[in-house]
mmCIF file as Biopython writes it, N, C-alpha, C and O atoms, coordinates in Angstrom:
data_model
#
loop_
_atom_site.group_PDB
_atom_site.id
_atom_site.type_symbol
_atom_site.label_atom_id
_atom_site.label_alt_id
_atom_site.label_comp_id
_atom_site.label_asym_id
_atom_site.label_entity_id
_atom_site.label_seq_id
_atom_site.pdbx_PDB_ins_code
_atom_site.Cartn_x
_atom_site.Cartn_y
_atom_site.Cartn_z
_atom_site.occupancy
_atom_site.B_iso_or_equiv
_atom_site.auth_seq_id
_atom_site.auth_asym_id
_atom_site.pdbx_PDB_model_num
ATOM 1   N N  . MET A ? 1  ? -1.097 -4.104  9.566   1.0 0.0 1  A 1 
ATOM 2   C CA . MET A ? 1  ? 0.358  -3.812  9.447   1.0 0.0 1  A 1 
ATOM 3   C C  . MET A ? 1  ? 0.513  -2.828  7.992   1.0 0.0 1  A 1 
ATOM 4   O O  . MET A ? 1  ? -0.426 -2.656  7.215   1.0 0.0 1  A 1 
ATOM 5   N N  . GLY A ? 2  ? 1.502  -2.402  7.859   1.0 0.0 2  A 1 
ATOM 6   C CA . GLY A ? 2  ? 2.201  -1.033  6.934   1.0 0.0 2  A 1 
ATOM 7   C C  . GLY A ? 2  ? 3.261  -1.585  5.965   1.0 0.0 2  A 1 
ATOM 8   O O  . GLY A ? 2  ? 3.816  -2.663  6.174   1.0 0.0 2  A 1 
ATOM 9   N N  . GLU A ? 3  ? 3.470  -0.968  5.114   1.0 0.0 3  A 1 
ATOM 10  C CA . GLU A ? 3  ? 4.883  -1.178  4.403   1.0 0.0 3  A 1 
ATOM 11  C C  . GLU A ? 3  ? 5.698  0.155   4.620   1.0 0.0 3  A 1 
ATOM 12  O O  . GLU A ? 3  ? 5.264  1.232   4.210   1.0 0.0 3  A 1 
ATOM 13  N N  . ILE A ? 4  ? 6.751  0.047   5.201   1.0 0.0 4  A 1 
ATOM 14  C CA . ILE A ? 4  ? 7.826  1.491   5.520   1.0 0.0 4  A 1 
ATOM 15  C C  . ILE A ? 4  ? 8.819  1.313   4.217   1.0 0.0 4  A 1 
ATOM 16  O O  . ILE A ? 4  ? 9.367  0.243   3.949   1.0 0.0 4  A 1 
ATOM 17  N N  . GLU A ? 5  ? 8.950  2.372   3.544   1.0 0.0 5  A 1 
ATOM 18  C CA . GLU A ? 5  ? 9.918  2.484   2.485   1.0 0.0 5  A 1 
ATOM 19  C C  . GLU A ? 5  ? 11.153 2.639   2.864   1.0 0.0 5  A 1 
ATOM 20  O O  . GLU A ? 5  ? 11.366 3.812   3.171   1.0 0.0 5  A 1 
ATOM 21  N N  . ILE A ? 6  ? 12.073 1.949   2.976   1.0 0.0 6  A 1 
ATOM 22  C CA . ILE A ? 6  ? 13.309 1.992   3.526   1.0 0.0 6  A 1 
ATOM 23  C C  . ILE A ? 6  ? 14.334 2.337   2.534   1.0 0.0 6  A 1 
ATOM 24  O O  . ILE A ? 6  ? 15.527 2.465   2.812   1.0 0.0 6  A 1 
ATOM 25  N N  . LEU A ? 7  ? 13.811 2.487   1.334   1.0 0.0 7  A 1 
ATOM 26  C CA . LEU A ? 7  ? 14.897 2.761   0.046   1.0 0.0 7  A 1 
ATOM 27  C C  . LEU A ? 7  ? 14.325 3.911   -0.512  1.0 0.0 7  A 1 
ATOM 28  O O  . LEU A ? 7  ? 13.118 4.044   -0.708  1.0 0.0 7  A 1 
ATOM 29  N N  . THR A ? 8  ? 15.453 5.003   -0.847  1.0 0.0 8  A 1 
ATOM 30  C CA . THR A ? 8  ? 14.990 6.009   -2.093  1.0 0.0 8  A 1 
ATOM 31  C C  . THR A ? 8  ? 14.553 5.390   -3.248  1.0 0.0 8  A 1 
ATOM 32  O O  . THR A ? 8  ? 14.580 4.165   -3.361  1.0 0.0 8  A 1 
ATOM 33  N N  . HIS A ? 9  ? 14.087 6.250   -4.257  1.0 0.0 9  A 1 
ATOM 34  C CA . HIS A ? 9  ? 13.664 5.796   -5.490  1.0 0.0 9  A 1 
ATOM 35  C C  . HIS A ? 9  ? 14.807 5.512   -6.134  1.0 0.0 9  A 1 
ATOM 36  O O  . HIS A ? 9  ? 14.844 4.497   -6.829  1.0 0.0 9  A 1 
ATOM 37  N N  . GLU A ? 10 ? 15.863 6.295   -6.030  1.0 0.0 10 A 1 
ATOM 38  C CA . GLU A ? 10 ? 17.337 6.058   -6.684  1.0 0.0 10 A 1 
ATOM 39  C C  . GLU A ? 10 ? 17.902 4.592   -6.341  1.0 0.0 10 A 1 
ATOM 40  O O  . GLU A ? 10 ? 18.417 3.790   -7.119  1.0 0.0 10 A 1 
ATOM 41  N N  . GLU A ? 11 ? 17.689 4.479   -5.112  1.0 0.0 11 A 1 
ATOM 42  C CA . GLU A ? 11 ? 18.508 3.288   -4.473  1.0 0.0 11 A 1 
ATOM 43  C C  . GLU A ? 11 ? 17.670 2.075   -4.768  1.0 0.0 11 A 1 
ATOM 44  O O  . GLU A ? 11 ? 18.307 1.029   -4.894  1.0 0.0 11 A 1 
ATOM 45  N N  . GLN A ? 12 ? 16.110 1.999   -4.929  1.0 0.0 12 A 1 
ATOM 46  C CA . GLN A ? 12 ? 15.376 0.960   -5.788  1.0 0.0 12 A 1 
ATOM 47  C C  . GLN A ? 12 ? 15.746 0.619   -7.340  1.0 0.0 12 A 1 
ATOM 48  O O  . GLN A ? 12 ? 15.502 -0.455  -7.890  1.0 0.0 12 A 1 
ATOM 49  N N  . VAL A ? 13 ? 16.319 1.634   -7.875  1.0 0.0 13 A 1 
ATOM 50  C CA . VAL A ? 13 ? 16.600 1.721   -9.300  1.0 0.0 13 A 1 
ATOM 51  C C  . VAL A ? 13 ? 17.773 0.825   -9.080  1.0 0.0 13 A 1 
ATOM 52  O O  . VAL A ? 13 ? 17.702 -0.387  -9.280  1.0 0.0 13 A 1 
ATOM 53  N N  . ILE A ? 14 ? 18.800 1.398   -8.688  1.0 0.0 14 A 1 
ATOM 54  C CA . ILE A ? 14 ? 20.094 0.671   -8.316  1.0 0.0 14 A 1 
ATOM 55  C C  . ILE A ? 14 ? 19.991 -0.872  -8.045  1.0 0.0 14 A 1 
ATOM 56  O O  . ILE A ? 14 ? 20.548 -1.783  -8.658  1.0 0.0 14 A 1 
ATOM 57  N N  . ILE A ? 15 ? 19.227 -0.929  -7.083  1.0 0.0 15 A 1 
ATOM 58  C CA . ILE A ? 15 ? 19.095 -2.593  -6.831  1.0 0.0 15 A 1 
ATOM 59  C C  . ILE A ? 15 ? 18.270 -3.317  -8.193  1.0 0.0 15 A 1 
ATOM 60  O O  . ILE A ? 15 ? 18.624 -4.410  -8.634  1.0 0.0 15 A 1 
ATOM 61  N N  . VAL A ? 16 ? 17.287 -2.639  -8.689  1.0 0.0 16 A 1 
ATOM 62  C CA . VAL A ? 16 ? 16.814 -3.403  -9.801  1.0 0.0 16 A 1 
ATOM 63  C C  . VAL A ? 16 ? 17.532 -3.842  -10.977 1.0 0.0 16 A 1 
ATOM 64  O O  . VAL A ? 16 ? 17.342 -4.837  -11.676 1.0 0.0 16 A 1 
ATOM 65  N N  . ASN A ? 17 ? 18.663 -2.631  -11.100 1.0 0.0 17 A 1 
ATOM 66  C CA . ASN A ? 17 ? 20.015 -2.658  -11.981 1.0 0.0 17 A 1 
ATOM 67  C C  . ASN A ? 17 ? 20.535 -3.660  -11.710 1.0 0.0 17 A 1 
ATOM 68  O O  . ASN A ? 17 ? 20.770 -4.415  -12.653 1.0 0.0 17 A 1 
ATOM 69  N N  . ARG A ? 18 ? 20.939 -4.097  -10.302 1.0 0.0 18 A 1 
ATOM 70  C CA . ARG A ? 18 ? 21.742 -5.132  -9.890  1.0 0.0 18 A 1 
ATOM 71  C C  . ARG A ? 18 ? 21.232 -6.328  -10.097 1.0 0.0 18 A 1 
ATOM 72  O O  . ARG A ? 18 ? 21.938 -7.248  -10.510 1.0 0.0 18 A 1 
ATOM 73  N N  . SER A ? 19 ? 19.892 -6.477  -9.828  1.0 0.0 19 A 1 
ATOM 74  C CA . SER A ? 19 ? 19.400 -7.623  -10.067 1.0 0.0 19 A 1 
ATOM 75  C C  . SER A ? 19 ? 19.208 -8.117  -11.533 1.0 0.0 19 A 1 
ATOM 76  O O  . SER A ? 19 ? 18.734 -9.233  -11.749 1.0 0.0 19 A 1 
ATOM 77  N N  . SER A ? 20 ? 19.544 -7.358  -12.441 1.0 0.0 20 A 1 
ATOM 78  C CA . SER A ? 20 ? 19.485 -7.718  -13.987 1.0 0.0 20 A 1 
ATOM 79  C C  . SER A ? 20 ? 20.801 -8.581  -13.916 1.0 0.0 20 A 1 
ATOM 80  O O  . SER A ? 20 ? 20.625 -9.670  -14.463 1.0 0.0 20 A 1 
ATOM 81  N N  . THR A ? 21 ? 22.074 -8.415  -13.400 1.0 0.0 21 A 1 
ATOM 82  C CA . THR A ? 21 ? 23.167 -9.017  -13.560 1.0 0.0 21 A 1 
ATOM 83  C C  . THR A ? 21 ? 22.917 -10.281 -12.525 1.0 0.0 21 A 1 
ATOM 84  O O  . THR A ? 21 ? 22.094 -10.328 -11.610 1.0 0.0 21 A 1 
ATOM 85  N N  . SER A ? 22 ? 23.928 -11.362 -12.961 1.0 0.0 22 A 1 
ATOM 86  C CA . SER A ? 22 ? 24.190 -12.754 -12.197 1.0 0.0 22 A 1 
ATOM 87  C C  . SER A ? 22 ? 24.702 -12.152 -10.849 1.0 0.0 22 A 1 
ATOM 88  O O  . SER A ? 22 ? 25.412 -11.155 -10.718 1.0 0.0 22 A 1 
ATOM 89  N N  . ILE A ? 23 ? 24.195 -12.964 -9.876  1.0 0.0 23 A 1 
ATOM 90  C CA . ILE A ? 23 ? 24.668 -12.614 -8.523  1.0 0.0 23 A 1 
ATOM 91  C C  . ILE A ? 23 ? 25.647 -13.662 -7.988  1.0 0.0 23 A 1 
ATOM 92  O O  . ILE A ? 23 ? 25.227 -14.816 -7.906  1.0 0.0 23 A 1 
ATOM 93  N N  . THR A ? 24 ? 26.614 -13.456 -7.700  1.0 0.0 24 A 1 
ATOM 94  C CA . THR A ? 24 ? 27.672 -14.482 -7.062  1.0 0.0 24 A 1 
ATOM 95  C C  . THR A ? 24 ? 27.244 -14.393 -5.272  1.0 0.0 24 A 1 
ATOM 96  O O  . THR A ? 24 ? 26.721 -13.459 -4.665  1.0 0.0 24 A 1 
ATOM 97  N N  . GLU A ? 25 ? 27.680 -15.689 -4.785  1.0 0.0 25 A 1 
ATOM 98  C CA . GLU A ? 25 ? 27.791 -15.451 -3.256  1.0 0.0 25 A 1 
ATOM 99  C C  . GLU A ? 25 ? 28.158 -14.470 -2.563  1.0 0.0 25 A 1 
ATOM 100 O O  . GLU A ? 25 ? 27.522 -14.068 -1.589  1.0 0.0 25 A 1 
ATOM 101 N N  . ASP A ? 26 ? 29.194 -13.981 -2.964  1.0 0.0 26 A 1 
ATOM 102 C CA . ASP A ? 26 ? 30.166 -12.774 -2.605  1.0 0.0 26 A 1 
ATOM 103 C C  . ASP A ? 26 ? 29.223 -11.527 -2.410  1.0 0.0 26 A 1 
ATOM 104 O O  . ASP A ? 26 ? 29.038 -10.972 -1.326  1.0 0.0 26 A 1 
ATOM 105 N N  . TYR A ? 27 ? 28.623 -11.143 -3.676  1.0 0.0 27 A 1 
ATOM 106 C CA . TYR A ? 27 ? 27.922 -10.175 -3.955  1.0 0.0 27 A 1 
ATOM 107 C C  . TYR A ? 27 ? 26.574 -10.038 -3.362  1.0 0.0 27 A 1 
ATOM 108 O O  . TYR A ? 27 ? 25.988 -8.967  -3.200  1.0 0.0 27 A 1 
ATOM 109 N N  . TYR A ? 28 ? 26.078 -11.357 -3.012  1.0 0.0 28 A 1 
ATOM 110 C CA . TYR A ? 28 ? 24.656 -11.586 -2.107  1.0 0.0 28 A 1 
ATOM 111 C C  . TYR A ? 28 ? 25.224 -11.100 -0.778  1.0 0.0 28 A 1 
ATOM 112 O O  . TYR A ? 28 ? 24.543 -10.206 -0.276  1.0 0.0 28 A 1 
ATOM 113 N N  . GLN A ? 29 ? 26.309 -11.466 -0.079  1.0 0.0 29 A 1 
ATOM 114 C CA . GLN A ? 29 ? 26.646 -11.192 1.130   1.0 0.0 29 A 1 
ATOM 115 C C  . GLN A ? 29 ? 26.933 -9.858  1.337   1.0 0.0 29 A 1 
ATOM 116 O O  . GLN A ? 29 ? 26.943 -9.444  2.496   1.0 0.0 29 A 1 
ATOM 117 N N  . CYS A ? 30 ? 27.207 -8.985  0.262   1.0 0.0 30 A 1 
ATOM 118 C CA . CYS A ? 30 ? 27.694 -7.631  0.489   1.0 0.0 30 A 1 
ATOM 119 C C  . CYS A ? 30 ? 26.168 -6.790  0.265   1.0 0.0 30 A 1 
ATOM 120 O O  . CYS A ? 30 ? 25.983 -5.658  0.712   1.0 0.0 30 A 1 
ATOM 121 N N  . PHE A ? 31 ? 25.346 -7.411  -0.350  1.0 0.0 31 A 1 
ATOM 122 C CA . PHE A ? 31 ? 23.909 -6.704  -0.713  1.0 0.0 31 A 1 
ATOM 123 C C  . PHE A ? 31 ? 23.337 -7.113  0.997   1.0 0.0 31 A 1 
ATOM 124 O O  . PHE A ? 31 ? 22.921 -6.148  1.638   1.0 0.0 31 A 1 
ATOM 125 N N  . VAL A ? 32 ? 23.327 -8.088  1.491   1.0 0.0 32 A 1 
ATOM 126 C CA . VAL A ? 32 ? 22.746 -8.420  2.681   1.0 0.0 32 A 1 
ATOM 127 C C  . VAL A ? 32 ? 23.118 -7.822  3.537   1.0 0.0 32 A 1 
ATOM 128 O O  . VAL A ? 32 ? 22.335 -7.562  4.451   1.0 0.0 32 A 1 
ATOM 129 N N  . SER A ? 33 ? 24.462 -7.368  3.579   1.0 0.0 33 A 1 
ATOM 130 C CA . SER A ? 33 ? 25.379 -6.766  4.692   1.0 0.0 33 A 1 
ATOM 131 C C  . SER A ? 33 ? 24.782 -5.259  4.773   1.0 0.0 33 A 1 
ATOM 132 O O  . SER A ? 33 ? 24.612 -4.632  5.819   1.0 0.0 33 A 1 
ATOM 133 N N  . GLU A ? 34 ? 24.472 -4.765  3.352   1.0 0.0 34 A 1 
ATOM 134 C CA . GLU A ? 34 ? 24.170 -3.378  3.215   1.0 0.0 34 A 1 
ATOM 135 C C  . GLU A ? 34 ? 22.878 -3.189  4.140   1.0 0.0 34 A 1 
ATOM 136 O O  . GLU A ? 34 ? 22.772 -2.286  4.971   1.0 0.0 34 A 1 
ATOM 137 N N  . ILE A ? 35 ? 21.940 -4.135  3.889   1.0 0.0 35 A 1 
ATOM 138 C CA . ILE A ? 35 ? 20.546 -4.182  4.420   1.0 0.0 35 A 1 
ATOM 139 C C  . ILE A ? 35 ? 20.528 -4.299  5.788   1.0 0.0 35 A 1 
ATOM 140 O O  . ILE A ? 35 ? 19.780 -3.604  6.475   1.0 0.0 35 A 1 
ATOM 141 N N  . ARG A ? 36 ? 21.411 -5.252  6.329   1.0 0.0 36 A 1 
ATOM 142 C CA . ARG A ? 36 ? 21.682 -5.299  7.592   1.0 0.0 36 A 1 
ATOM 143 C C  . ARG A ? 36 ? 22.031 -4.100  8.707   1.0 0.0 36 A 1 
ATOM 144 O O  . ARG A ? 36 ? 21.542 -3.868  9.812   1.0 0.0 36 A 1 
ATOM 145 N N  . LYS A ? 37 ? 23.047 -3.461  7.968   1.0 0.0 37 A 1 
ATOM 146 C CA . LYS A ? 37 ? 23.731 -2.239  8.510   1.0 0.0 37 A 1 
ATOM 147 C C  . LYS A ? 37 ? 22.531 -1.095  8.583   1.0 0.0 37 A 1 
ATOM 148 O O  . LYS A ? 37 ? 22.279 -0.449  9.600   1.0 0.0 37 A 1 
ATOM 149 N N  . PHE A ? 38 ? 21.933 -0.983  7.486   1.0 0.0 38 A 1 
ATOM 150 C CA . PHE A ? 38 ? 20.583 -0.177  7.601   1.0 0.0 38 A 1 
ATOM 151 C C  . PHE A ? 38 ? 19.371 -0.506  8.689   1.0 0.0 38 A 1 
ATOM 152 O O  . PHE A ? 38 ? 18.710 0.309   9.333   1.0 0.0 38 A 1 
ATOM 153 N N  . ALA A ? 39 ? 19.299 -1.741  8.692   1.0 0.0 39 A 1 
ATOM 154 C CA . ALA A ? 39 ? 18.182 -2.206  9.684   1.0 0.0 39 A 1 
ATOM 155 C C  . ALA A ? 39 ? 18.739 -2.033  11.295  1.0 0.0 39 A 1 
ATOM 156 O O  . ALA A ? 39 ? 17.994 -1.972  12.273  1.0 0.0 39 A 1 
ATOM 157 N N  . SER A ? 40 ? 20.273 -1.969  11.328  1.0 0.0 40 A 1 
ATOM 158 C CA . SER A ? 40 ? 20.613 -1.990  12.725  1.0 0.0 40 A 1 
ATOM 159 C C  . SER A ? 40 ? 20.951 -0.257  13.141  1.0 0.0 40 A 1 
ATOM 160 O O  . SER A ? 40 ? 21.317 0.143   14.246  1.0 0.0 40 A 1 
ATOM 161 N N  . GLU A ? 41 ? 20.754 0.411   12.158  1.0 0.0 41 A 1 
ATOM 162 C CA . GLU A ? 41 ? 20.600 2.035   12.022  1.0 0.0 41 A 1 
ATOM 163 C C  . GLU A ? 41 ? 19.516 2.440   12.480  1.0 0.0 41 A 1 
ATOM 164 O O  . GLU A ? 41 ? 19.461 3.436   13.201  1.0 0.0 41 A 1 
ATOM 165 N N  . HIS A ? 42 ? 18.422 1.706   12.123  1.0 0.0 42 A 1 
ATOM 166 C CA . HIS A ? 42 ? 16.989 1.980   11.999  1.0 0.0 42 A 1 
ATOM 167 C C  . HIS A ? 42 ? 16.194 0.810   12.621  1.0 0.0 42 A 1 
ATOM 168 O O  . HIS A ? 42 ? 15.152 0.458   12.070  1.0 0.0 42 A 1 
ATOM 169 N N  . PRO A ? 43 ? 16.562 0.281   13.570  1.0 0.0 43 A 1 
ATOM 170 C CA . PRO A ? 43 ? 15.534 -0.904  14.094  1.0 0.0 43 A 1 
ATOM 171 C C  . PRO A ? 43 ? 14.123 -1.043  14.247  1.0 0.0 43 A 1 
ATOM 172 O O  . PRO A ? 43 ? 13.427 -2.024  13.985  1.0 0.0 43 A 1 
ATOM 173 N N  . ASP A ? 44 ? 13.765 0.159   14.744  1.0 0.0 44 A 1 
ATOM 174 C CA . ASP A ? 44 ? 12.132 0.273   14.928  1.0 0.0 44 A 1 
ATOM 175 C C  . ASP A ? 44 ? 11.372 0.330   13.602  1.0 0.0 44 A 1 
ATOM 176 O O  . ASP A ? 44 ? 10.143 0.257   13.579  1.0 0.0 44 A 1 
ATOM 177 N N  . ALA A ? 45 ? 12.129 0.465   12.474  1.0 0.0 45 A 1 
ATOM 178 C CA . ALA A ? 45 ? 11.480 0.625   11.053  1.0 0.0 45 A 1 
ATOM 179 C C  . ALA A ? 45 ? 11.785 -0.216  10.187  1.0 0.0 45 A 1 
ATOM 180 O O  . ALA A ? 45 ? 11.471 -0.017  9.013   1.0 0.0 45 A 1 
ATOM 181 N N  . THR A ? 46 ? 12.423 -1.269  10.549  1.0 0.0 46 A 1 
ATOM 182 C CA . THR A ? 46 ? 12.786 -2.450  9.648   1.0 0.0 46 A 1 
ATOM 183 C C  . THR A ? 46 ? 12.607 -3.896  10.172  1.0 0.0 46 A 1 
ATOM 184 O O  . THR A ? 46 ? 12.757 -4.179  11.360  1.0 0.0 46 A 1 
ATOM 185 N N  . ALA A ? 47 ? 12.297 -4.738  9.276   1.0 0.0 47 A 1 
ATOM 186 C CA . ALA A ? 47 ? 11.766 -6.007  9.453   1.0 0.0 47 A 1 
ATOM 187 C C  . ALA A ? 47 ? 12.459 -6.942  8.047   1.0 0.0 47 A 1 
ATOM 188 O O  . ALA A ? 47 ? 11.930 -6.622  6.983   1.0 0.0 47 A 1 
ATOM 189 N N  . LEU A ? 48 ? 13.217 -7.698  7.968   1.0 0.0 48 A 1 
ATOM 190 C CA . LEU A ? 48 ? 13.952 -8.462  6.855   1.0 0.0 48 A 1 
ATOM 191 C C  . LEU A ? 48 ? 13.809 -9.899  6.749   1.0 0.0 48 A 1 
ATOM 192 O O  . LEU A ? 48 ? 14.112 -10.559 7.743   1.0 0.0 48 A 1 
ATOM 193 N N  . VAL A ? 49 ? 13.429 -10.451 5.786   1.0 0.0 49 A 1 
ATOM 194 C CA . VAL A ? 49 ? 13.890 -12.073 5.843   1.0 0.0 49 A 1 
ATOM 195 C C  . VAL A ? 49 ? 14.450 -12.103 4.545   1.0 0.0 49 A 1 
ATOM 196 O O  . VAL A ? 49 ? 13.842 -11.695 3.556   1.0 0.0 49 A 1 
ATOM 197 N N  . SER A ? 50 ? 16.030 -12.756 4.514   1.0 0.0 50 A 1 
ATOM 198 C CA . SER A ? 50 ? 16.855 -12.714 3.058   1.0 0.0 50 A 1 
ATOM 199 C C  . SER A ? 50 ? 16.319 -14.318 2.871   1.0 0.0 50 A 1 
ATOM 200 O O  . SER A ? 50 ? 15.765 -15.138 3.602   1.0 0.0 50 A 1 
ATOM 201 N N  . ARG A ? 51 ? 16.818 -14.288 1.433   1.0 0.0 51 A 1 
ATOM 202 C CA . ARG A ? 51 ? 16.251 -15.876 0.997   1.0 0.0 51 A 1 
ATOM 203 C C  . ARG A ? 51 ? 16.929 -16.950 1.609   1.0 0.0 51 A 1 
ATOM 204 O O  . ARG A ? 51 ? 16.749 -18.051 1.089   1.0 0.0 51 A 1 
ATOM 205 N N  . LYS A ? 52 ? 17.667 -16.886 2.595   1.0 0.0 52 A 1 
ATOM 206 C CA . LYS A ? 52 ? 18.437 -17.555 3.410   1.0 0.0 52 A 1 
ATOM 207 C C  . LYS A ? 52 ? 17.627 -17.702 4.944   1.0 0.0 52 A 1 
ATOM 208 O O  . LYS A ? 52 ? 17.997 -18.435 5.862   1.0 0.0 52 A 1 
ATOM 209 N N  . GLY A ? 53 ? 16.563 -16.900 4.948   1.0 0.0 53 A 1 
ATOM 210 C CA . GLY A ? 53 ? 15.640 -17.329 6.356   1.0 0.0 53 A 1 
ATOM 211 C C  . GLY A ? 53 ? 16.242 -16.700 7.471   1.0 0.0 53 A 1 
ATOM 212 O O  . GLY A ? 53 ? 16.006 -17.076 8.619   1.0 0.0 53 A 1 
ATOM 213 N N  . LYS A ? 54 ? 17.241 -15.479 7.121   1.0 0.0 54 A 1 
ATOM 214 C CA . LYS A ? 54 ? 17.844 -14.881 8.034   1.0 0.0 54 A 1 
ATOM 215 C C  . LYS A ? 54 ? 16.754 -13.588 8.567   1.0 0.0 54 A 1 
ATOM 216 O O  . LYS A ? 54 ? 16.376 -12.819 7.682   1.0 0.0 54 A 1 
ATOM 217 N N  . TRP A ? 55 ? 16.281 -13.364 9.915   1.0 0.0 55 A 1 
ATOM 218 C CA . TRP A ? 55 ? 15.608 -11.852 9.919   1.0 0.0 55 A 1 
ATOM 219 C C  . TRP A ? 55 ? 16.399 -11.051 11.003  1.0 0.0 55 A 1 
ATOM 220 O O  . TRP A ? 55 ? 17.238 -11.497 11.787  1.0 0.0 55 A 1 
ATOM 221 N N  . THR A ? 56 ? 15.931 -9.731  10.869  1.0 0.0 56 A 1 
ATOM 222 C CA . THR A ? 56 ? 16.172 -8.657  11.096  1.0 0.0 56 A 1 
ATOM 223 C C  . THR A ? 56 ? 14.864 -8.322  11.926  1.0 0.0 56 A 1 
ATOM 224 O O  . THR A ? 56 ? 13.723 -8.393  11.467  1.0 0.0 56 A 1 
ATOM 225 N N  . TYR A ? 57 ? 15.198 -7.947  13.217  1.0 0.0 57 A 1 
ATOM 226 C CA . TYR A ? 57 ? 14.012 -7.775  14.002  1.0 0.0 57 A 1 
ATOM 227 C C  . TYR A ? 57 ? 14.001 -6.312  14.469  1.0 0.0 57 A 1 
ATOM 228 O O  . TYR A ? 57 ? 15.070 -5.704  14.423  1.0 0.0 57 A 1 
ATOM 229 N N  . GLY A ? 58 ? 12.912 -5.694  14.907  1.0 0.0 58 A 1 
ATOM 230 C CA . GLY A ? 58 ? 12.830 -4.257  15.550  1.0 0.0 58 A 1 
ATOM 231 C C  . GLY A ? 58 ? 11.494 -4.029  15.541  1.0 0.0 58 A 1 
ATOM 232 O O  . GLY A ? 58 ? 10.766 -4.346  16.482  1.0 0.0 58 A 1 
ATOM 233 N N  . TRP A ? 59 ? 11.045 -3.400  14.359  1.0 0.0 59 A 1 
ATOM 234 C CA . TRP A ? 59 ? 9.422  -2.985  14.363  1.0 0.0 59 A 1 
ATOM 235 C C  . TRP A ? 59 ? 8.806  -3.773  14.302  1.0 0.0 59 A 1 
ATOM 236 O O  . TRP A ? 59 ? 7.616  -3.536  14.510  1.0 0.0 59 A 1 
ATOM 237 N N  . LEU A ? 60 ? 9.170  -5.049  14.016  1.0 0.0 60 A 1 
ATOM 238 C CA . LEU A ? 60 ? 8.165  -6.178  13.851  1.0 0.0 60 A 1 
ATOM 239 C C  . LEU A ? 60 ? 8.163  -6.955  15.183  1.0 0.0 60 A 1 
ATOM 240 O O  . LEU A ? 60 ? 7.141  -7.588  15.449  1.0 0.0 60 A 1 
ATOM 241 N N  . GLU A ? 61 ? 9.217  -6.976  16.068  1.0 0.0 61 A 1 
ATOM 242 C CA . GLU A ? 61 ? 9.174  -7.025  17.469  1.0 0.0 61 A 1 
ATOM 243 C C  . GLU A ? 61 ? 8.348  -6.555  18.146  1.0 0.0 61 A 1 
ATOM 244 O O  . GLU A ? 61 ? 7.628  -7.234  18.878  1.0 0.0 61 A 1 
ATOM 245 N N  . ASN A ? 62 ? 8.267  -5.000  18.016  1.0 0.0 62 A 1 
ATOM 246 C CA . ASN A ? 62 ? 7.516  -4.240  18.690  1.0 0.0 62 A 1 
ATOM 247 C C  . ASN A ? 62 ? 6.031  -4.547  18.272  1.0 0.0 62 A 1 
ATOM 248 O O  . ASN A ? 62 ? 5.120  -4.772  19.069  1.0 0.0 62 A 1 
ATOM 249 N N  . ARG A ? 63 ? 5.940  -4.525  17.118  1.0 0.0 63 A 1 
ATOM 250 C CA . ARG A ? 63 ? 4.155  -4.759  16.671  1.0 0.0 63 A 1 
ATOM 251 C C  . ARG A ? 63 ? 3.739  -6.106  17.217  1.0 0.0 63 A 1 
ATOM 252 O O  . ARG A ? 63 ? 2.557  -6.272  17.517  1.0 0.0 63 A 1 
ATOM 253 N N  . ALA A ? 64 ? 4.569  -7.026  17.361  1.0 0.0 64 A 1 
ATOM 254 C CA . ALA A ? 64 ? 4.403  -8.489  17.806  1.0 0.0 64 A 1 
ATOM 255 C C  . ALA A ? 64 ? 3.842  -8.361  19.305  1.0 0.0 64 A 1 
ATOM 256 O O  . ALA A ? 64 ? 2.744  -8.800  19.649  1.0 0.0 64 A 1 
ATOM 257 N N  . ARG A ? 65 ? 4.610  -7.800  20.021  1.0 0.0 65 A 1 
ATOM 258 C CA . ARG A ? 65 ? 4.371  -7.383  21.413  1.0 0.0 65 A 1 
ATOM 259 C C  . ARG A ? 65 ? 2.943  -6.456  21.687  1.0 0.0 65 A 1 
ATOM 260 O O  . ARG A ? 65 ? 2.128  -6.541  22.605  1.0 0.0 65 A 1 
ATOM 261 N N  . SER A ? 66 ? 2.986  -5.626  20.616  1.0 0.0 66 A 1 
ATOM 262 C CA . SER A ? 66 ? 1.666  -4.681  21.157  1.0 0.0 66 A 1 
ATOM 263 C C  . SER A ? 66 ? 0.413  -5.891  20.485  1.0 0.0 66 A 1 
ATOM 264 O O  . SER A ? 66 ? -0.736 -5.670  20.868  1.0 0.0 66 A 1 
ATOM 265 N N  . CYS A ? 67 ? 0.545  -6.724  19.836  1.0 0.0 67 A 1 
ATOM 266 C CA . CYS A ? 67 ? -0.785 -7.325  19.505  1.0 0.0 67 A 1 
ATOM 267 C C  . CYS A ? 67 ? -0.921 -8.439  20.439  1.0 0.0 67 A 1 
ATOM 268 O O  . CYS A ? 67 ? -1.999 -9.035  20.440  1.0 0.0 67 A 1 
ATOM 269 N N  . ILE A ? 68 ? 0.099  -8.849  21.313  1.0 0.0 68 A 1 
ATOM 270 C CA . ILE A ? 68 ? -0.033 -9.593  22.674  1.0 0.0 68 A 1 
ATOM 271 C C  . ILE A ? 68 ? -1.004 -8.871  23.609  1.0 0.0 68 A 1 
ATOM 272 O O  . ILE A ? 68 ? -2.021 -9.358  24.102  1.0 0.0 68 A 1 
ATOM 273 N N  . GLU A ? 69 ? -0.544 -7.673  23.767  1.0 0.0 69 A 1 
ATOM 274 C CA . GLU A ? 69 ? -1.226 -6.914  25.004  1.0 0.0 69 A 1 
ATOM 275 C C  . GLU A ? 69 ? -2.781 -6.880  24.630  1.0 0.0 69 A 1 
ATOM 276 O O  . GLU A ? 69 ? -3.588 -6.353  25.395  1.0 0.0 69 A 1 
#
């Protein structure tokens, strides 16, 4: 399995900067929503587990199917 970069360097820096601040539940939900939106737009390139255990499938499901064959 490999790692697919889904965020640009600039987006990664923004997330790191956000991580330096306290995270409220509303903020967390907004952040997760942004990731889910990206995942829905790129389902074959994204697999995500949030801290609450919610999964976004796409590439991971396809990979699992190919391993079964």
